[in-house]
DSSP file (Angstrom, degrees, kcal/mol; ACC not computed):
  #  RESIDUE AA STRUCTURE BP1 BP2  ACC     N-H-->O    O-->H-N    N-H-->O    O-->H-N    TCO  KAPPA ALPHA  PHI   PSI    X-CA   Y-CA   Z-CA
    1    1 A X              0   0    0      0, 0.0     3,-0.4     0, 0.0     4,-0.3   0.000 360.0 360.0 360.0 -36.4  -21.0   -4.3   -4.0
    2    2 A X     >  +     0   0    0      1,-0.2     4,-1.5     2,-0.1     5,-0.1   0.270 360.0  95.7 -93.3  11.5  -18.9   -6.7   -2.0
    3    3 A X  H  > S+     0   0    0      2,-0.2     4,-3.5     1,-0.2     5,-0.2   0.900  77.5  57.3 -69.1 -38.9  -16.6   -7.6   -4.9
    4    4 A X  H  > S+     0   0    0     -3,-0.4     4,-2.6     2,-0.2     5,-0.2   0.953 111.3  41.7 -62.1 -51.8  -13.8   -5.1   -4.0
    5    5 A X  H  > S+     0   0    0     -4,-0.3     4,-2.2     1,-0.2    -1,-0.2   0.905 115.8  50.3 -63.3 -38.8  -13.3   -6.5   -0.4
    6    6 A X  H  X S+     0   0    0     -4,-1.5     4,-2.5     2,-0.2    -2,-0.2   0.960 111.9  47.9 -60.0 -53.2  -13.6  -10.1   -1.7
    7    7 A X  H  X S+     0   0    0     -4,-3.5     4,-2.6     1,-0.2    -2,-0.2   0.886 110.6  51.9 -54.4 -43.5  -11.0   -9.4   -4.4
    8    8 A X  H  X S+     0   0    0     -4,-2.6     4,-2.5    -5,-0.2     5,-0.3   0.870 109.8  48.0 -58.7 -41.9   -8.7   -7.7   -1.9
    9    9 A X  H  X S+     0   0    0     -4,-2.2     4,-2.5     1,-0.2    -1,-0.2   0.925 113.7  48.4 -71.4 -37.7   -8.8  -10.7    0.5
   10   10 A X  H  X S+     0   0    0     -4,-2.5     4,-2.0     1,-0.2    -2,-0.2   0.922 112.3  47.8 -64.7 -41.8   -8.2  -13.0   -2.4
   11   11 A X  H  X S+     0   0    0     -4,-2.6     4,-2.1     2,-0.2    -2,-0.2   0.921 114.4  44.0 -64.8 -47.8   -5.3  -11.0   -3.7
   12   12 A X  H  X S+     0   0    0     -4,-2.5     4,-2.2     1,-0.2     5,-0.2   0.879 113.3  53.4 -66.7 -37.5   -3.5  -10.6   -0.3
   13   13 A X  H  X S+     0   0    0     -4,-2.5     4,-2.0    -5,-0.3    -1,-0.2   0.869 108.8  48.2 -60.5 -38.3   -4.2  -14.2    0.4
   14   14 A X  H  X S+     0   0    0     -4,-2.0     4,-2.5     2,-0.2    -2,-0.2   0.919 110.8  51.8 -65.6 -45.8   -2.6  -15.2   -3.0
   15   15 A X  H  X S+     0   0    0     -4,-2.1     4,-1.7     1,-0.2    -2,-0.2   0.893 110.1  47.2 -65.3 -42.8    0.4  -12.9   -2.2
   16   16 A X  H  X S+     0   0    0     -4,-2.2     4,-2.6     2,-0.2    -1,-0.2   0.888 112.1  51.7 -67.0 -40.8    1.0  -14.6    1.3
   17   17 A X  H  X S+     0   0    0     -4,-2.0     4,-2.6    -5,-0.2    -2,-0.2   0.923 110.2  49.4 -65.5 -39.8    0.7  -18.2   -0.3
   18   18 A X  H  X S+     0   0    0     -4,-2.5     4,-2.0     2,-0.2    -1,-0.2   0.901 112.7  46.1 -66.3 -36.5    3.3  -17.2   -2.9
   19   19 A X  H  X S+     0   0    0     -4,-1.7     4,-1.8     2,-0.2    -2,-0.2   0.900 113.8  49.9 -60.2 -47.2    5.7  -15.9   -0.2
   20   20 A X  H  X S+     0   0    0     -4,-2.6     4,-2.0     1,-0.2    -2,-0.2   0.882 110.2  48.8 -60.6 -45.5    5.0  -19.0    1.9
   21   21 A X  H  X S+     0   0    0     -4,-2.6     4,-2.4     1,-0.2    -1,-0.2   0.875 109.3  54.6 -70.6 -38.4    5.7  -21.4   -1.1
   22   22 A X  H  X S+     0   0    0     -4,-2.0     4,-1.4     2,-0.2    -1,-0.2   0.871 108.9  46.7 -57.1 -40.9    8.9  -19.5   -1.8
   23   23 A X  H  X S+     0   0    0     -4,-1.8     4,-2.0     2,-0.2    -2,-0.2   0.858 111.0  51.5 -67.3 -39.4   10.2  -19.9    1.6
   24   24 A X  H  X S+     0   0    0     -4,-2.0     4,-1.9     1,-0.2     5,-0.2   0.895 108.2  52.5 -66.6 -42.1    9.3  -23.6    1.6
   25   25 A X  H  X S+     0   0    0     -4,-2.4     4,-1.1     1,-0.2    -1,-0.2   0.834 108.9  50.8 -71.1 -29.8   11.2  -24.2   -1.7
   26   26 A X  H  <>S+     0   0    0     -4,-1.4     5,-2.8     1,-0.2     4,-0.4   0.893 110.1  47.3 -72.0 -38.2   14.3  -22.6   -0.3
   27   27 A X  H ><5S+     0   0    0     -4,-2.0     3,-0.7     1,-0.2    -2,-0.2   0.816 108.0  56.7 -76.1 -21.8   14.3  -24.7    2.9
   28   28 A X  H 3<5S+     0   0    0     -4,-1.9    -1,-0.2     1,-0.2    -2,-0.2   0.863 107.0  50.8 -69.8 -33.9   13.8  -27.9    0.8
   29   29 A X  T 3<5S-     0   0    0     -4,-1.1    -1,-0.2    -5,-0.2    -2,-0.2   0.561 122.1-111.9 -80.8  -1.1   16.9  -27.0   -1.1
   30   30 A X  T < 5S+     0   0    0     -3,-0.7    -3,-0.2    -4,-0.4     2,-0.2   0.579  72.7 136.0  85.8  16.5   18.7  -26.6    2.1
   31   31 A X      < -     0   0    0     -5,-2.8     2,-0.4    -6,-0.2    -1,-0.3  -0.530  62.0 -99.1 -91.0 161.8   19.1  -22.9    1.8
   32   32 A X    >   -     0   0    0     -2,-0.2     3,-1.4     1,-0.1     4,-0.2  -0.639  21.6-143.7 -74.9 130.1   18.5  -20.2    4.5
   33   33 A X  G >> S+     0   0    0     -2,-0.4     3,-1.3     1,-0.3     4,-0.6   0.649  92.1  77.1 -68.1 -13.3   15.1  -18.5    4.2
   34   34 A X  G 34 S+     0   0    0      1,-0.2    -1,-0.3     2,-0.2     6,-0.1   0.621  74.2  79.9 -76.0  -5.7   16.6  -15.2    5.3
   35   35 A X  G <4 S+     0   0    0     -3,-1.4    -1,-0.2     1,-0.2     3,-0.2   0.809  86.3  59.1 -68.8 -24.4   18.0  -14.8    1.8
   36   36 A X  T <4 S+     0   0    0     -3,-1.3     2,-0.9     1,-0.2    -1,-0.2   0.914 106.7  47.5 -63.9 -44.5   14.6  -13.7    0.8
   37   37 A X    ><  -     0   0    0     -4,-0.6     3,-0.7     1,-0.2    -1,-0.2  -0.820  67.1-177.7 -95.5  97.2   14.7  -10.8    3.2
   38   38 A X  T 3  S+     0   0    0     -2,-0.9     2,-0.4     1,-0.3    -1,-0.2   0.868  88.2  29.8 -75.8 -29.0   18.1   -9.1    2.7
   39   39 A X  T >  S+     0   0    0     -3,-0.1     3,-1.7     1,-0.1    -1,-0.3  -0.611  70.6 166.6-125.2  76.5   17.2   -6.7    5.5
   40   40 A X  T <  S+     0   0    0     -3,-0.7    -1,-0.1    -2,-0.4    -2,-0.1   0.761  76.4  52.1 -69.9 -23.3   14.9   -8.6    7.8
   41   41 A X  T 3  S+     0   0    0     -4,-0.1    -1,-0.3     2,-0.1     2,-0.2   0.496  80.0 120.1 -85.8  -0.5   15.2   -5.9   10.7
   42   42 A X    <   -     0   0    0     -3,-1.7     2,-0.3     1,-0.0    -3,-0.1  -0.446  45.7-166.0 -73.3 131.1   14.3   -3.0    8.5
   43   43 A X        -     0   0    0     -2,-0.2     2,-0.1     1,-0.0     3,-0.1  -0.852  30.9-101.1-110.6 153.2   11.2   -1.2    9.7
   44   44 A X        -     0   0    0     -2,-0.3    -1,-0.0     1,-0.1     0, 0.0  -0.427  50.2-104.0 -63.4 140.1    9.3    1.3    7.7
   45   45 A X     >  -     0   0    0      1,-0.1     4,-2.1    -2,-0.1     5,-0.1  -0.305  15.4-127.5 -66.9 152.6   10.2    4.8    8.8
   46   46 A X  H  > S+     0   0    0      1,-0.2     4,-2.3     2,-0.2     5,-0.2   0.778 110.5  57.4 -73.0 -26.6    7.9    6.7   10.9
   47   47 A X  H  > S+     0   0    0      2,-0.2     4,-2.6     3,-0.2    -1,-0.2   0.892 107.5  47.2 -69.3 -37.2    8.1    9.6    8.4
   48   48 A X  H  > S+     0   0    0      2,-0.2     4,-2.2     1,-0.2    -2,-0.2   0.957 114.8  46.3 -68.4 -49.2    6.9    7.4    5.5
   49   49 A X  H  X S+     0   0    0     -4,-2.1     4,-2.5     1,-0.2    -1,-0.2   0.886 112.9  49.1 -56.8 -43.0    4.1    6.0    7.6
   50   50 A X  H  X S+     0   0    0     -4,-2.3     4,-3.0     1,-0.2     5,-0.3   0.927 111.0  50.6 -62.9 -46.3    3.1    9.5    8.8
   51   51 A X  H  X S+     0   0    0     -4,-2.6     4,-2.8     1,-0.2    -2,-0.2   0.897 109.6  51.8 -58.0 -38.5    3.1   10.8    5.2
   52   52 A X  H  X S+     0   0    0     -4,-2.2     4,-2.4     2,-0.2    -1,-0.2   0.951 111.2  45.2 -64.4 -51.2    0.9    7.9    4.1
   53   53 A X  H  X S+     0   0    0     -4,-2.5     4,-2.4     1,-0.2    -2,-0.2   0.889 114.1  49.8 -65.1 -37.8   -1.6    8.6    6.9
   54   54 A X  H  X S+     0   0    0     -4,-3.0     4,-2.6     1,-0.2    -1,-0.2   0.898 109.9  51.0 -66.2 -36.1   -1.6   12.3    6.1
   55   55 A X  H  X S+     0   0    0     -4,-2.8     4,-2.6    -5,-0.3    31,-0.2   0.898 110.5  48.1 -61.7 -39.9   -2.1   11.5    2.4
   56   56 A X  H  X S+     0   0    0     -4,-2.4     4,-2.6     2,-0.2    -2,-0.2   0.938 113.0  49.2 -69.0 -40.6   -5.1    9.2    3.2
   57   57 A X  H  X S+     0   0    0     -4,-2.4     4,-2.1     1,-0.2    -2,-0.2   0.941 115.2  44.0 -59.4 -48.9   -6.6   12.0    5.5
   58   58 A X  H  X S+     0   0    0     -4,-2.6     4,-2.7     1,-0.2    -1,-0.2   0.847 112.9  53.2 -68.8 -34.4   -6.1   14.6    2.8
   59   59 A X  H  X S+     0   0    0     -4,-2.6     4,-2.1    -5,-0.2    23,-0.3   0.898 108.4  47.6 -65.0 -40.6   -7.4   12.3    0.2
   60   60 A X  H  X S+     0   0    0     -4,-2.6     4,-1.7     2,-0.2    -2,-0.2   0.928 114.1  48.6 -67.6 -41.6  -10.7   11.6    2.1
   61   61 A X  H  X S+     0   0    0     -4,-2.1     4,-2.0     1,-0.2     3,-0.2   0.950 115.3  43.9 -63.2 -49.0  -11.1   15.4    2.6
   62   62 A X  H  X S+     0   0    0     -4,-2.7     4,-2.0     1,-0.2    -1,-0.2   0.817 110.8  54.8 -64.6 -29.6  -10.5   16.2   -1.1
   63   63 A X  H  X S+     0   0    0     -4,-2.1     4,-1.4    -5,-0.2    -1,-0.2   0.794 106.6  50.4 -72.1 -29.8  -12.6   13.4   -2.1
   64   64 A X  H  X S+     0   0    0     -4,-1.7     4,-1.9    -3,-0.2    -2,-0.2   0.831 111.1  49.2 -65.6 -38.6  -15.5   14.7   -0.1
   65   65 A X  H  X S+     0   0    0     -4,-2.0     4,-2.3     2,-0.2     5,-0.3   0.889 113.0  45.5 -72.0 -39.0  -15.1   18.1   -1.6
   66   66 A X  H  X>S+     0   0    0     -4,-2.0     4,-1.7     2,-0.2     6,-0.8   0.849 112.4  54.7 -73.8 -33.8  -15.0   16.6   -5.3
   67   67 A X  H  X5S+     0   0    0     -4,-1.4     4,-0.9     4,-0.2    -2,-0.2   0.929 115.5  36.0 -65.4 -43.7  -18.0   14.5   -4.3
   68   68 A X  H  <5S+     0   0    0     -4,-1.9    -2,-0.2     2,-0.2    -1,-0.2   0.873 122.0  45.4 -74.8 -36.3  -20.0   17.5   -3.3
   69   69 A X  H  <5S+     0   0    0     -4,-2.3    -3,-0.2    -5,-0.2    -2,-0.2   0.945 129.7  18.5 -79.3 -52.0  -18.6   20.0   -6.0
   70   70 A X  H  <5S-     0   0    0     -4,-1.7    -3,-0.2    -5,-0.3    -1,-0.2   0.582  96.8-122.9-103.2  -7.7  -18.9   17.7   -9.2
   71   71 A X     << +     0   0    0     -4,-0.9     2,-0.2    -5,-0.5    -4,-0.2   0.789  50.0 164.1  72.1  31.6  -21.3   15.1   -8.0
   72   72 A X        -     0   0    0     -6,-0.8    -1,-0.2     1,-0.1    -2,-0.1  -0.566  49.1 -89.7 -74.4 144.0  -18.8   12.3   -8.7
   73   73 A X     >  -     0   0    0     -2,-0.2     4,-1.9     1,-0.1     5,-0.2  -0.223  35.5-114.0 -52.9 148.0  -19.9    9.0   -7.0
   74   74 A X  H  > S+     0   0    0      1,-0.2     4,-2.8     2,-0.2     5,-0.3   0.880 110.5  48.6 -55.2 -54.2  -18.5    8.4   -3.5
   75   75 A X  H  > S+     0   0    0      1,-0.2     4,-2.6     2,-0.2     5,-0.3   0.919 115.5  43.6 -55.8 -49.6  -16.3    5.4   -4.2
   76   76 A X  H  > S+     0   0    0      1,-0.2     4,-1.7     2,-0.2     5,-0.3   0.914 115.3  47.5 -70.5 -39.0  -14.6    7.0   -7.2
   77   77 A X  H  X S+     0   0    0     -4,-1.9     4,-1.9     2,-0.2    -2,-0.2   0.936 119.1  39.8 -64.9 -49.7  -14.1   10.5   -5.6
   78   78 A X  H  X S+     0   0    0     -4,-2.8     4,-2.4    -5,-0.2    -2,-0.2   0.945 117.0  46.8 -72.7 -47.9  -12.7    9.0   -2.3
   79   79 A X  H  X S+     0   0    0     -4,-2.6     4,-1.7    -5,-0.3    -1,-0.2   0.815 114.8  45.4 -72.7 -27.8  -10.5    6.3   -3.8
   80   80 A X  H  X S+     0   0    0     -4,-1.7     4,-3.4    -5,-0.3    -1,-0.2   0.954 113.9  48.7 -70.7 -46.9   -8.9    8.4   -6.5
   81   81 A X  H  X S+     0   0    0     -4,-1.9     4,-2.0    -5,-0.3     5,-0.2   0.866 111.7  49.2 -66.7 -35.9   -8.2   11.2   -4.2
   82   82 A X  H  X S+     0   0    0     -4,-2.4     4,-2.6   -23,-0.3     5,-0.3   0.929 114.5  45.5 -58.3 -51.0   -6.7    9.0   -1.6
   83   83 A X  H  X S+     0   0    0     -4,-1.7     4,-2.4     2,-0.2     5,-0.3   0.930 113.8  48.7 -63.0 -47.0   -4.5    7.2   -4.2
   84   84 A X  H  X S+     0   0    0     -4,-3.4     4,-2.6     1,-0.2    -2,-0.2   0.947 115.5  42.4 -60.3 -51.2   -3.4   10.5   -5.8
   85   85 A X  H  X S+     0   0    0     -4,-2.0     4,-1.8     2,-0.2    -1,-0.2   0.841 113.7  49.6 -59.3 -42.7   -2.4   12.2   -2.7
   86   86 A X  H  X S+     0   0    0     -4,-2.6     4,-2.6   -31,-0.2     5,-0.2   0.899 112.3  50.3 -67.0 -38.1   -0.7    9.2   -1.0
   87   87 A X  H  X S+     0   0    0     -4,-2.4     4,-2.3    -5,-0.3    -2,-0.2   0.923 110.1  49.4 -69.1 -42.3    1.3    8.7   -4.2
   88   88 A X  H  X S+     0   0    0     -4,-2.6     4,-1.4    -5,-0.3    -1,-0.2   0.917 112.4  46.8 -58.1 -40.2    2.3   12.3   -4.3
   89   89 A X  H  X S+     0   0    0     -4,-1.8     4,-2.9     2,-0.2    -2,-0.2   0.852 113.5  49.8 -69.0 -41.8    3.4   12.3   -0.6
   90   90 A X  H  X S+     0   0    0     -4,-2.6     4,-2.4     2,-0.2    -1,-0.2   0.889 109.7  50.3 -70.6 -33.5    5.4    8.9   -1.2
   91   91 A X  H  X S+     0   0    0     -4,-2.3     4,-2.3    -5,-0.2    -1,-0.2   0.865 111.0  49.1 -69.9 -31.4    7.1   10.4   -4.2
   92   92 A X  H  X S+     0   0    0     -4,-1.4     4,-2.6    -5,-0.2    -2,-0.2   0.944 110.9  51.0 -67.9 -48.5    8.0   13.4   -2.0
   93   93 A X  H  X S+     0   0    0     -4,-2.9     4,-1.3     1,-0.2    -2,-0.2   0.889 111.8  47.4 -55.9 -41.6    9.3   11.0    0.7
   94   94 A X  H  X S+     0   0    0     -4,-2.4     4,-2.0     2,-0.2     3,-0.4   0.942 112.4  48.7 -67.8 -47.4   11.4    9.2   -2.0
   95   95 A X  H  X S+     0   0    0     -4,-2.3     4,-1.7     1,-0.2    -2,-0.2   0.853 109.7  51.9 -60.9 -35.4   12.8   12.3   -3.4
   96   96 A X  H  < S+     0   0    0     -4,-2.6    -1,-0.2     2,-0.2    -2,-0.2   0.755 107.7  51.8 -70.3 -26.0   13.7   13.6    0.1
   97   97 A X  H  < S+     0   0    0     -4,-1.3    -2,-0.2    -3,-0.4    -1,-0.2   0.798 112.8  45.2 -78.7 -31.6   15.6   10.4    0.9
   98   98 A X  H  <        0   0    0     -4,-2.0    -2,-0.2     1,-0.2    -3,-0.1   0.836 360.0 360.0 -78.3 -31.5   17.7   10.6   -2.3
   99   99 A X     <        0   0    0     -4,-1.7    -1,-0.2    -5,-0.2    -2,-0.1   0.467 360.0 360.0 -76.4 360.0   18.5   14.3   -2.0
């Protein structure tokens, strides 16, 4: 039951380690570590964060409805609905930025 949070912590720890190791390698070569971040001051837009949070809320709501209606286990219903709705809204965000 605790495998998912443990896996998540290990995964994100591994990502931070790789990022740190890459910056250390650049510094050892005498290069500037800002080359990794082409836009270091770029912040995620508030629209993107808002759509992601709305997607999570709608995903939880739809997951609850799917759980009650079809009897799908909690974890499966909630996680799939959150990912589907957040993905749809982030695709919408990307399309609205390019159009």
